[in-house]
C-alpha positions as CSV (number, residue, x, y, z in Angstrom):
1,M,0.1,-1.4,0.0
2,R,2.4,-1.0,1.1
3,G,9.6,-1.8,0.8
4,A,14.2,-3.1,0.4
5,T,17.5,-1.2,-0.6
6,H,19.8,-0.5,-3.5
7,A,23.2,1.1,-4.5
8,K,23.3,4.5,-6.2
9,W,20.0,5.5,-4.7
10,A,21.8,5.5,-1.4
11,A,24.1,8.1,-2.7
12,C,21.4,10.2,-4.3
13,A,18.1,9.7,-2.5
14,I,18.7,7.8,0.7
15,A,21.6,10.0,1.8
16,V,20.5,13.6,1.5
17,A,19.9,15.0,-2.0
18,L,20.4,14.4,-5.6
19,T,23.1,16.5,-7.3
20,A,22.0,19.2,-9.7
21,A,23.6,17.4,-12.6
22,A,21.7,14.2,-11.8
23,C,18.3,15.7,-11.3
24,G,18.2,19.4,-11.9
25,G,15.3,21.8,-11.7
26,G,12.6,21.7,-9.1
27,S,12.5,25.5,-8.5
28,D,9.8,26.4,-11.0
29,S,6.8,25.6,-8.8
30,G,3.8,27.9,-9.0
31,G,2.4,29.4,-12.2
32,S,-1.2,28.8,-13.4
33,G,-3.2,27.1,-16.1
34,A,-2.0,24.0,-17.9
35,D,1.6,24.6,-17.0
36,G,0.9,25.4,-13.3
37,I,2.7,23.3,-10.7
38,V,0.7,21.7,-7.8
39,S,2.3,21.5,-4.4
40,S,1.2,18.5,-2.2
41,S,2.1,17.1,1.2
42,W,4.2,13.9,1.2
43,G,6.5,11.6,3.2
44,D,9.8,10.2,2.1
45,P,9.5,6.6,0.7
46,Q,11.2,3.9,2.5
47,N,13.1,2.4,-0.5
48,P,14.3,3.3,-4.0
49,L,11.4,3.7,-6.5
50,E,11.8,0.3,-8.2
51,P,8.3,-0.9,-9.0
52,A,8.9,-4.4,-7.5
53,N,10.6,-2.9,-4.5
54,T,7.9,-0.4,-3.2
55,N,5.1,-1.6,-1.0
56,E,4.3,1.5,1.0
57,V,2.0,4.4,0.3
58,Q,4.4,7.3,-0.2
59,G,6.6,5.6,-2.8
60,G,3.4,4.1,-4.4
61,K,2.1,7.7,-5.1
62,V,5.2,8.4,-7.2
63,L,5.1,5.1,-9.1
64,A,1.4,5.8,-9.9
65,M,2.5,9.0,-11.6
66,I,5.6,7.8,-13.5
67,F,4.4,4.3,-14.6
68,R,1.5,2.7,-16.5
69,G,1.0,-1.1,-16.6
70,L,-1.1,-3.6,-18.5
71,K,-4.1,-2.6,-16.4
72,Q,-5.1,0.7,-14.8
73,Y,-7.6,1.0,-11.9
74,D,-10.5,3.4,-12.6
75,P,-10.0,6.5,-10.4
76,K,-13.7,6.5,-9.5
77,T,-14.7,2.8,-9.4
78,G,-11.4,1.0,-8.9
79,E,-12.3,-1.4,-11.8
80,A,-9.3,-2.9,-13.5
81,K,-9.3,-1.7,-17.1
82,D,-6.9,-2.4,-19.9
83,M,-4.2,0.2,-20.3
84,L,-1.1,-1.1,-22.1
85,A,-2.9,-4.5,-22.5
86,E,-4.5,-4.8,-25.9
87,S,-5.8,-8.2,-24.7
88,I,-5.2,-10.8,-22.0
89,E,-6.6,-14.1,-23.1
90,T,-6.9,-17.5,-21.4
91,K,-9.0,-20.7,-21.7
92,D,-8.0,-22.4,-18.5
93,S,-7.0,-19.6,-15.9
94,V,-3.5,-21.0,-16.0
95,N,-2.1,-20.1,-19.5
96,F,-2.4,-16.5,-20.5
97,T,-1.5,-14.7,-23.8
98,V,-0.8,-11.0,-23.4
99,T,-0.7,-8.6,-26.3
100,V,0.8,-5.1,-25.6
101,R,-0.7,-2.1,-27.3
102,P,1.5,-0.5,-30.0
103,G,2.9,3.1,-29.8
104,W,3.8,3.2,-26.1
105,K,7.2,4.6,-25.2
106,F,9.3,5.2,-22.1
107,S,10.2,8.8,-21.4
108,N,13.8,8.2,-22.8
109,G,12.2,7.3,-26.2
110,E,12.5,3.5,-25.9
111,A,9.5,1.5,-27.1
112,V,7.5,-0.4,-24.6
113,T,7.5,-4.0,-25.8
114,A,6.6,-7.5,-24.5
115,R,10.2,-7.8,-23.3
116,S,9.8,-4.7,-21.2
117,F,7.3,-6.6,-19.1
118,V,9.0,-10.0,-19.1
119,D,12.5,-8.6,-18.2
120,A,10.9,-6.5,-15.4
121,W,9.0,-9.4,-13.9
122,N,12.0,-11.7,-14.1
123,Y,14.1,-9.0,-12.3
124,G,11.4,-8.5,-9.6
125,A,11.1,-12.2,-9.0
126,H,14.8,-13.1,-8.7
127,L,16.1,-13.7,-5.2
128,K,19.4,-11.9,-5.8
129,N,17.6,-8.6,-6.5
130,N,16.0,-8.5,-3.1
131,Q,12.8,-7.0,-4.3
132,R,10.2,-6.5,-1.5
133,N,7.3,-7.3,-3.9
134,A,8.9,-10.5,-5.4
135,Y,6.1,-12.4,-3.8
136,F,3.6,-11.0,-6.4
137,F,5.3,-13.1,-9.1
138,G,4.9,-16.2,-7.0
139,Y,2.1,-17.6,-9.1
140,I,4.2,-17.7,-12.3
141,D,5.6,-21.1,-13.1
142,G,9.2,-21.5,-12.1
143,Y,9.2,-19.0,-9.2
144,E,10.5,-21.5,-6.7
145,K,13.6,-21.9,-8.9
146,V,14.4,-18.2,-9.1
147,H,13.3,-17.4,-5.5
148,P,13.7,-20.5,-3.4
149,E,12.8,-20.3,0.3
150,K,16.2,-21.8,1.1
151,G,19.5,-21.9,-0.7
152,Q,20.5,-20.3,-4.0
153,P,18.4,-19.9,-7.2
154,S,18.7,-22.7,-9.8
155,A,17.4,-20.6,-12.6
156,Q,17.8,-17.0,-13.8
157,T,14.3,-16.5,-15.3
158,L,10.8,-17.6,-14.7
159,S,10.0,-20.6,-16.9
160,G,6.4,-19.5,-17.1
161,L,7.3,-16.3,-19.0
162,K,8.0,-16.4,-22.8
163,V,8.3,-13.6,-25.3
164,T,6.6,-14.7,-28.4
165,G,6.7,-11.5,-30.5
166,D,7.5,-7.8,-30.2
167,R,4.2,-7.2,-28.6
168,T,3.2,-10.6,-27.3
169,F,4.2,-12.8,-24.4
170,T,2.7,-15.8,-22.7
171,V,2.4,-16.5,-19.0
172,K,1.9,-19.9,-17.4
173,L,0.9,-19.9,-13.8
174,S,1.6,-22.7,-11.3
175,Q,-2.1,-23.0,-10.5
176,K,-5.4,-21.6,-11.5
177,F,-5.9,-18.0,-10.7
178,S,-9.0,-16.7,-12.4
179,T,-8.7,-13.1,-11.3
180,W,-4.9,-12.8,-12.0
181,P,-5.3,-10.3,-14.8
182,D,-7.0,-7.9,-12.4
183,T,-3.9,-7.8,-10.3
184,L,-1.8,-6.4,-13.2
185,G,-2.5,-2.8,-12.5
186,Y,-0.3,-3.0,-9.3
187,A,3.0,-1.2,-9.7
188,A,5.1,-4.3,-9.2
189,F,4.0,-5.4,-12.7
190,A,5.1,-2.2,-14.4
191,P,7.4,-2.5,-17.5
192,L,11.0,-1.4,-17.3
193,P,13.3,0.1,-20.0
194,R,16.6,-1.3,-21.0
195,A,18.2,1.6,-19.2
196,F,17.2,0.1,-15.9
197,F,19.3,-3.0,-16.6
198,D,22.1,-1.4,-18.6
199,D,23.0,1.3,-16.0
200,H,21.1,0.5,-12.9
201,D,22.8,3.1,-10.7
202,A,21.9,5.9,-13.1
203,W,18.3,4.7,-13.4
204,L,18.0,4.7,-9.6
205,A,19.3,8.2,-9.4
206,K,16.7,9.4,-11.9
207,P,14.0,6.8,-12.6
208,V,12.7,6.5,-16.2
209,G,9.1,5.4,-16.6
210,N,6.2,5.5,-19.1
211,G,3.6,7.4,-17.2
212,P,2.3,11.0,-17.5
213,Y,5.0,12.5,-15.3
214,L,8.9,12.6,-15.1
215,V,11.0,12.7,-12.0
216,D,12.8,16.0,-12.2
217,S,14.6,16.1,-8.8
218,Y,14.5,14.7,-5.3
219,A,16.1,16.0,-2.1
220,R,15.3,13.5,0.7
221,G,13.7,15.1,3.6
222,S,12.7,18.1,1.5
223,Q,10.9,17.6,-1.8
224,M,10.4,15.5,-4.9
225,S,9.5,17.4,-8.1
226,L,7.7,15.7,-10.9
227,R,7.0,17.4,-14.2
228,R,4.5,16.6,-16.9
229,W,5.9,14.5,-19.8
230,D,4.5,15.9,-23.0
231,G,5.5,12.8,-24.9
232,Y,3.1,10.7,-23.0
233,N,0.4,9.2,-25.3
234,G,-1.9,7.6,-22.8
235,P,-5.6,8.6,-22.4
236,D,-4.9,10.2,-18.9
237,K,-2.5,13.0,-19.8
238,A,-1.6,15.4,-17.0
239,Q,-3.8,18.5,-16.8
240,N,-1.1,20.5,-14.9
241,G,2.6,21.2,-15.4
242,G,3.8,19.0,-12.6
243,I,3.6,18.1,-8.9
244,D,5.9,19.2,-6.1
245,L,5.7,16.6,-3.4
246,K,6.8,18.4,-0.2
247,V,8.0,16.3,2.7
248,Y,6.3,16.9,6.1
249,T,7.1,15.0,9.3
250,D,4.0,16.4,10.9
251,N,0.8,16.7,8.9
252,N,-0.5,19.4,11.3
253,T,2.3,21.6,9.8
254,A,1.1,20.6,6.3
255,Y,-2.4,21.5,7.2
256,T,-1.3,24.9,8.6
257,D,0.6,25.6,5.3
258,L,-2.5,24.7,3.3
259,I,-4.6,27.2,5.3
260,A,-1.9,29.8,5.0
261,G,-1.8,29.4,1.2
262,N,1.7,27.9,1.1
263,L,0.5,24.4,0.0
264,D,-2.1,23.3,-2.6
265,L,-3.0,19.8,-1.3
266,V,-3.0,17.8,1.9
267,D,-4.1,14.2,1.3
268,D,-4.3,13.3,5.0
269,V,-6.1,15.8,7.1
270,P,-4.9,15.4,10.7
271,A,-7.3,14.2,13.3
272,S,-6.8,17.3,15.4
273,Q,-8.1,19.5,12.5
274,L,-11.2,17.5,11.6
275,K,-13.5,19.5,13.9
276,N,-12.6,22.7,12.0
277,V,-11.9,21.4,8.5
278,K,-15.3,22.2,7.0
279,A,-15.3,25.7,8.4
280,D,-11.7,26.2,7.1
281,L,-12.2,24.7,3.7
282,G,-15.9,24.3,2.9
283,D,-16.3,22.5,-0.4
284,R,-12.6,22.1,-0.7
285,Y,-12.6,19.3,1.9
286,I,-12.9,15.7,0.6
287,N,-14.2,12.8,2.8
288,T,-14.8,9.7,0.7
289,P,-14.6,5.9,1.3
290,A,-11.4,4.2,0.5
291,G,-9.9,0.7,0.4
292,I,-8.0,1.2,3.6
293,I,-8.2,-0.7,6.9
294,Q,-6.3,0.0,10.1
295,T,-5.2,-3.0,12.2
296,L,-2.9,-3.9,15.0
297,A,-0.5,-6.7,13.9
298,F,1.4,-8.9,16.3
299,P,5.1,-10.1,16.4
300,Y,4.6,-13.8,16.1
301,Y,8.4,-14.2,16.0
302,D,8.2,-13.3,19.7
303,K,7.2,-16.5,21.6
304,Q,5.3,-14.3,24.2
305,W,2.8,-13.4,21.5
306,N,2.7,-16.8,19.8
307,T,1.4,-19.2,22.5
308,A,-1.2,-21.9,22.4
309,D,-3.8,-19.6,24.1
310,G,-2.6,-16.5,22.4
311,A,-5.8,-16.1,20.4
312,K,-7.7,-15.6,23.6
313,V,-5.4,-12.8,24.6
314,R,-5.6,-11.1,21.2
315,T,-9.4,-11.4,21.1
316,G,-9.6,-10.0,24.6
317,L,-7.5,-7.0,23.5
318,S,-9.9,-6.6,20.5
319,M,-12.9,-6.5,22.8
320,A,-11.1,-4.0,25.1
321,I,-11.0,-1.4,22.3
322,N,-14.0,1.0,22.1
323,R,-13.9,1.6,18.3
324,K,-17.1,3.6,18.1
325,Q,-16.0,6.1,20.8
326,I,-12.5,6.5,19.2
327,T,-13.9,7.0,15.6
328,D,-16.6,9.4,16.8
329,T,-14.4,11.6,19.0
330,I,-11.0,11.6,17.3
331,F,-11.8,10.9,13.7
332,Q,-15.1,12.8,13.3
333,Q,-16.7,10.2,11.1
334,T,-13.7,9.8,8.7
335,R,-13.3,6.3,10.1
336,T,-15.9,3.4,10.6
337,P,-15.4,0.7,13.2
338,A,-14.2,-2.5,11.4
339,K,-16.5,-5.5,11.2
340,D,-14.1,-7.7,9.1
341,W,-10.5,-7.7,7.7
342,T,-11.4,-6.2,4.2
343,S,-13.1,-3.0,3.2
344,P,-16.6,-1.8,2.4
345,V,-15.4,-0.5,-1.0
346,L,-15.4,-4.2,-2.1
347,G,-19.1,-4.5,-1.6
348,E,-20.6,-7.7,-0.2
349,E,-20.4,-9.4,-3.6
350,G,-16.7,-8.7,-3.6
351,G,-16.2,-10.2,-0.1
352,F,-16.9,-7.5,2.4
353,D,-18.8,-9.0,5.4
354,P,-20.1,-6.7,8.1
355,T,-21.0,-9.7,10.3
356,L,-17.7,-11.6,10.2
357,C,-15.9,-10.4,13.3
358,G,-19.1,-10.2,15.3
359,K,-18.7,-9.8,19.1
360,A,-14.9,-10.1,18.9
361,C,-14.9,-6.6,17.5
362,E,-17.4,-5.2,20.0
363,Y,-16.4,-3.4,23.1
364,D,-17.0,-5.6,26.1
365,P,-14.7,-4.9,29.1
366,A,-15.9,-7.9,31.2
367,E,-15.4,-10.4,28.4
368,A,-12.0,-8.8,27.5
369,K,-10.7,-9.3,31.1
370,R,-12.0,-12.9,31.1
371,L,-10.4,-13.9,27.8
372,I,-7.0,-12.2,28.6
373,A,-6.9,-14.0,32.0
374,E,-7.8,-17.3,30.4
375,G,-5.1,-16.8,27.8
376,G,-2.4,-16.3,30.5
377,G,-2.5,-12.5,30.8
378,L,-0.7,-9.8,28.8
379,P,2.9,-10.8,27.9
380,G,5.2,-8.9,30.2
381,G,2.2,-7.5,32.0
382,R,1.3,-4.8,29.5
383,V,0.9,-4.0,25.7
384,T,3.4,-1.8,23.9
385,L,1.9,-0.3,20.8
386,T,4.5,0.8,18.3
387,Y,3.7,3.4,15.6
388,N,5.4,6.0,13.4
389,A,5.0,9.5,14.8
390,D,5.5,11.6,11.6
391,T,2.3,11.1,9.7
392,G,-1.3,10.1,10.0
393,S,-2.2,11.5,13.5
394,H,-1.3,8.1,14.9
395,K,-0.4,9.3,18.3
396,D,-3.9,10.5,18.9
397,W,-5.5,7.2,18.2
398,V,-2.8,5.0,19.8
399,D,-3.2,7.0,23.0
400,A,-7.0,6.5,22.8
401,V,-6.6,2.8,22.1
402,C,-4.3,2.4,25.1
403,N,-6.6,4.4,27.3
404,S,-9.5,2.1,26.2
405,I,-7.5,-1.0,27.0
406,K,-6.4,0.4,30.4
407,N,-10.0,1.4,31.3
408,A,-11.4,-2.0,30.2
409,L,-8.9,-4.0,32.1
410,G,-8.9,-1.6,35.1
411,N,-5.1,-1.4,34.9
412,D,-3.2,1.9,34.4
413,R,-0.1,0.0,33.3
414,A,-1.9,-2.3,30.8
415,C,-0.9,-0.3,27.7
416,V,1.7,2.2,26.5
417,G,2.4,3.9,23.1
418,N,5.8,3.5,21.6
419,P,6.5,6.2,18.9
420,V,9.1,5.8,16.2
421,G,10.3,9.1,14.7
422,T,9.8,8.5,11.0
423,F,7.9,6.1,8.8
424,A,11.1,4.8,7.2
425,D,12.6,4.0,10.6
426,F,9.4,2.4,11.7
427,R,9.3,0.2,8.6
428,N,12.9,-0.8,9.0
429,Q,12.3,-1.9,12.6
430,I,9.4,-4.0,11.4
431,I,11.3,-5.6,8.6
432,Q,14.1,-6.4,11.1
433,S,11.6,-8.1,13.3
434,K,12.2,-5.8,16.2
435,M,8.7,-5.0,17.3
436,P,8.3,-5.3,21.2
437,G,4.6,-5.9,20.9
438,P,1.6,-5.1,18.7
439,F,2.2,-2.4,16.0
440,R,0.3,-0.2,13.6
441,A,-0.4,-2.1,10.4
442,G,-2.7,0.0,8.2
443,W,-3.3,-1.6,4.7
444,Q,-4.2,0.3,1.6
445,M,-5.4,-2.1,-1.1
446,D,-3.1,-2.6,-4.1
447,Y,-6.0,-3.7,-6.2
448,P,-9.8,-4.1,-5.4
449,L,-9.9,-7.8,-4.7
450,I,-10.6,-9.6,-1.4
451,Q,-7.5,-11.6,-2.2
452,N,-5.4,-8.5,-1.7
453,F,-6.7,-7.9,1.8
454,L,-5.9,-11.4,2.9
455,Q,-3.0,-13.1,1.1
456,P,-0.3,-10.5,1.2
457,L,-0.9,-9.9,4.9
458,Y,-1.5,-13.4,6.3
459,Y,-0.3,-16.1,3.9
460,T,2.9,-17.8,5.2
461,N,6.0,-15.7,4.2
462,A,3.8,-13.3,2.1
463,S,5.3,-9.9,1.2
464,S,3.5,-7.9,3.8
465,N,3.1,-10.5,6.5
466,D,5.3,-8.4,8.8
467,G,4.3,-10.3,12.0
468,K,5.3,-13.7,10.5
469,W,1.9,-15.3,11.2
470,S,1.5,-18.7,9.7
471,N,-1.5,-21.0,9.5
472,K,-1.7,-24.0,7.1
473,K,-5.5,-24.1,7.1
474,F,-5.6,-20.5,6.0
475,D,-2.9,-21.1,3.3
476,D,-4.8,-24.1,1.9
477,L,-8.1,-22.1,1.7
478,V,-6.3,-19.2,-0.1
479,D,-4.9,-21.7,-2.6
480,K,-8.4,-23.2,-3.1
481,A,-9.9,-19.7,-3.6
482,N,-7.3,-18.7,-6.2
483,A,-8.0,-22.0,-8.1
484,E,-11.7,-21.2,-8.5
485,A,-12.6,-20.3,-12.1
486,D,-15.9,-18.7,-11.0
487,P,-15.3,-15.3,-9.3
488,A,-18.2,-15.8,-6.8
489,A,-16.8,-19.2,-5.7
490,A,-13.4,-17.6,-5.3
491,V,-14.9,-14.9,-3.1
492,A,-16.7,-17.5,-1.0
493,A,-13.5,-19.5,-0.5
494,F,-11.6,-16.4,0.5
495,K,-14.3,-15.6,3.1
496,E,-13.7,-19.1,4.6
497,A,-10.0,-18.3,4.8
498,E,-10.9,-15.0,6.5
499,K,-12.8,-16.9,9.2
500,V,-9.4,-18.5,10.2
501,V,-7.9,-15.0,10.6
502,R,-10.9,-14.2,12.8
503,D,-10.8,-17.3,14.9
504,E,-7.0,-16.8,15.6
505,M,-7.4,-13.0,15.7
506,A,-4.3,-12.9,13.6
507,A,-4.5,-9.1,13.6
508,I,-7.0,-6.8,15.4
509,P,-9.2,-4.9,12.9
510,L,-9.7,-1.4,14.2
511,W,-11.5,0.7,11.6
512,Y,-12.0,1.4,7.9
513,Q,-10.5,4.6,6.8
514,N,-12.0,7.2,4.5
515,G,-9.9,9.3,2.2
516,S,-9.6,12.7,3.8
517,A,-8.1,15.6,1.9
518,G,-8.1,19.4,1.6
519,Y,-7.0,21.7,-1.2
520,S,-6.4,25.4,-1.8
521,E,-8.4,27.8,-3.9
522,R,-5.6,27.8,-6.4
523,V,-6.5,24.3,-7.7
524,S,-9.6,22.5,-8.8
525,N,-10.9,19.2,-10.1
526,V,-9.3,17.5,-7.1
527,A,-10.3,14.0,-6.2
528,L,-9.1,10.9,-4.3
529,N,-9.3,7.5,-6.0
530,P,-10.6,4.4,-4.1
531,F,-7.0,3.8,-2.9
532,S,-7.2,7.3,-1.1
533,V,-4.5,8.7,-3.4
534,P,-5.0,12.0,-5.2
535,V,-5.7,11.7,-8.9
536,Y,-2.8,14.0,-9.5
537,E,-3.0,14.0,-13.3
538,E,-6.6,15.4,-13.2
539,I,-5.8,18.4,-11.0
540,K,-6.1,21.8,-12.7
541,V,-4.3,25.0,-11.6
542,N,-6.7,27.9,-11.8
């Protein structure tokens, strides 16, 4: 998963803090039992919390608490299950009829109807609204008219969406997409209340959703406080009184606060603490597989990195990285060297292939040197690896990757890390196409399909194709895969598309990431879902 900007939020969230009148509260953390408040580490989201405008992890955590969509991903298996969808029916994988369950409401009392979804999707898709996740609506008929690649929109709404009743609407796709219903648990497809459209600035200042939590207050750089919504009628009601998401720019500090009893949950144990975490926390340490892969992306908008022989250089760099040594020594078995561009959580039936990358993902200094030399050498004489320095222990592994590259190539100047202070600044530089070389590009799945590991990242002009890679053969194979009615045939076609990513080394796969978390004695029933996000609503305060 994985951001754009908007008006009033700039005054309330992006700037410094929301006013007391706009947000209120936030000081009642603590307590115990069903009304106890859980404190958890967090990082400021890049953008306002509009569902179609958030494609990064920190904002996604909040959306997952304040919204529920047609589908919900099972917190244990990742399976897409009906939530607000009473049914989603199709005979041809192009035309779908959606029926919304009765009785659902937004936290302001407004009923959730078919129009709540149709209006939200039309808003998310339209070019004028500049939504980062607009691409996810691209399969709905009429998208090219509301979001043209060039020029101005010639329509205001998607022709493929039609409200047919208070609780029913139809969707016509522009091509067959057999697994399309399984994508509908992604936050971009969440419903929106009329308040979002009637007073957009006020909604941005204090988002209104239909999930088990309410946004109570937000002070950027400090804390977001969410509180249980007692009017929520879903099956996954909050088992605590709320969540205080505390902003940390260094997860070592968060870990120290956890050990000291000043924080209940850290959902990303820093690499430097992994040697001690079992001794520190015992059974309160969680290490579980997750749908996350860490890669190095390339700035294909920079001609130095987009040459005829560039694939040789990129493959050589891949073979200069000693993944096993790095994952063993730095990550203490919370990472596994990557063998493809997906995740083991998919299973081989779902498209994971431990043989796909082959020797291109194995450490081979001699072959690395040969390929890089054949490809014309490193652009500018060395690799500059850019990363955000505030979360994820990225400095440790970036330094290790650089050292591996320098050792493999026998050149002390071959690689240097380039830290950016905050995740938000890092993402802004990426969006503005300002990367001076390869950059950190971790991907947390939005939904458990092989399509999600490939299309958003590598399809031409896709929402998270931050390096601007483009390959017609890959695009055509993805289109073919999405048109397959048989899920197994679709997976096979996606694997053919993934081979193009491999052959061009469009991005360097580094390792699959486990979810790694720790929690205090004050809380229990703590778990991470397959997306490596805490299942906040299930946490109990002792």
